[in-house]
C-alpha positions as CSV (number, residue, x, y, z in Angstrom):
1,X,-12.3,-3.3,7.1
2,X,-13.3,-3.5,3.5
3,X,-11.5,-5.8,1.1
4,X,-9.8,-2.9,-0.6
5,X,-8.5,-1.4,2.6
6,X,-4.7,-1.2,2.8
7,X,-2.8,-2.2,5.9
8,X,-0.3,0.5,6.9
9,X,1.7,0.1,10.0
10,X,1.7,3.5,11.8
11,X,4.7,3.0,14.0
12,X,7.8,0.9,13.3
13,X,10.7,1.8,15.4
14,X,13.2,0.7,18.0
15,X,15.3,2.8,20.4
16,X,19.1,2.6,20.0
17,X,19.6,1.0,23.4
18,X,20.5,-2.4,24.7
19,X,17.4,-4.5,25.2
20,X,15.4,-2.8,22.4
21,X,14.6,-6.2,20.8
22,X,13.1,-7.4,24.1
23,X,11.2,-4.1,24.9
24,X,11.0,-1.9,21.8
25,X,8.5,0.4,23.5
26,X,10.8,1.3,26.4
27,X,12.3,4.7,26.2
28,X,12.0,5.4,29.9
29,X,14.4,7.0,32.3
30,X,17.5,5.4,33.6
31,X,21.0,5.1,32.2
32,X,20.5,3.0,29.1
33,X,23.5,1.7,27.2
34,X,23.7,2.9,23.6
35,X,23.4,0.1,21.1
36,X,23.4,1.5,17.6
37,X,24.0,-2.0,16.1
38,X,20.9,-3.5,17.6
39,X,18.7,-0.7,16.3
40,X,20.2,-1.2,12.8
41,X,19.7,-4.9,12.9
42,X,16.1,-4.5,14.1
43,X,15.2,-2.1,11.3
44,X,16.8,-4.4,8.8
45,X,15.0,-7.4,10.2
46,X,11.6,-5.6,9.9
47,X,12.4,-4.8,6.2
48,X,13.5,-8.4,5.6
49,X,10.3,-9.7,7.1
50,X,7.9,-7.6,5.2
51,X,9.5,-6.2,2.0
52,X,8.9,-9.3,-0.2
53,X,5.7,-10.7,1.3
54,X,3.1,-8.4,0.0
55,X,1.2,-8.2,3.3
56,X,1.4,-4.5,4.1
57,X,1.0,-1.4,1.9
58,X,3.4,0.7,3.8
59,X,4.7,1.9,7.2
60,X,5.8,4.9,9.1
61,X,9.2,4.9,10.7
62,X,9.1,6.0,14.3
63,X,10.7,8.4,14.4
64,X,12.9,11.1,12.8
65,X,12.6,13.8,15.4
66,X,15.4,14.5,17.9
67,X,19.0,15.2,17.7
68,X,20.2,11.7,17.0
69,X,23.8,10.8,16.5
70,X,26.0,8.1,17.9
71,X,25.3,8.8,21.6
72,X,21.5,9.0,21.4
73,X,19.5,6.2,22.9
74,X,16.1,7.3,21.6
75,X,14.1,6.2,18.6
76,X,15.3,8.7,16.1
77,X,17.2,7.3,13.2
78,X,19.0,10.6,12.4
79,X,22.8,10.2,12.2
80,X,22.7,6.5,13.1
81,X,23.4,3.3,11.2
82,X,19.7,2.5,11.4
83,X,18.9,5.5,9.3
84,X,21.1,4.0,6.5
85,X,19.3,0.6,7.0
86,X,16.0,2.4,6.5
87,X,17.2,4.0,3.3
88,X,18.3,0.6,2.1
89,X,14.8,-0.7,3.0
90,X,13.1,2.0,0.9
91,X,15.4,1.2,-2.0
92,X,14.3,-2.5,-2.1
93,X,11.4,-3.6,-4.3
94,X,8.3,-4.0,-2.1
95,X,5.6,-6.4,-3.2
96,X,2.3,-4.8,-3.3
97,X,-0.1,-6.2,-0.8
98,X,-2.6,-8.5,-2.4
99,X,-6.2,-7.9,-1.6
100,X,-7.6,-11.0,0.2
101,X,-11.0,-12.2,-0.8
102,X,-13.5,-12.2,1.9
103,X,-14.6,-15.6,3.1
104,X,-18.0,-16.7,1.7
105,X,-20.8,-16.0,4.1
106,X,-22.9,-18.9,5.6
107,X,-25.9,-17.5,3.7
108,X,-24.1,-17.5,0.4
109,X,-22.9,-21.1,1.0
110,X,-26.4,-22.3,1.8
111,X,-27.8,-20.6,-1.3
112,X,-25.1,-22.1,-3.5
113,X,-25.8,-25.6,-2.1
114,X,-29.5,-25.1,-2.7
115,X,-28.9,-24.1,-6.3
116,X,-26.8,-27.2,-6.9
117,X,-29.5,-29.5,-5.5
118,X,-32.3,-28.0,-7.6
119,X,-33.4,-29.6,-10.9
120,X,-33.1,-27.5,-14.0
121,X,-36.9,-27.0,-14.0
122,X,-37.0,-25.7,-10.5
123,X,-34.2,-23.2,-11.3
124,X,-36.3,-21.6,-14.1
125,X,-39.0,-21.1,-11.5
């Protein structure tokens, strides 16, 4: 990665089912219990963790597809409190990610040390 490359998270999402904080990837079969509040809290927590830190350039919410609504246990935010949490997240001021300087290479460090140890006459070469 170059020093000007942005970090964008390509999937940030949680299903609206009990246990989503413990296993956010799990949307498998079974009879999951709907937990709209947990999904809302998790989306809000993500926003709280990253909005003001300036460590990412952006993210994609996973996902908006599907019917959604109060009985849906999937990832979609449609018609759920988590959708409103996402809207609030986008309305917040986000710090722009700062570009981190690359660490100095060993070669550059050695060269700098050698220059410091040279006399002014040696430098003119």
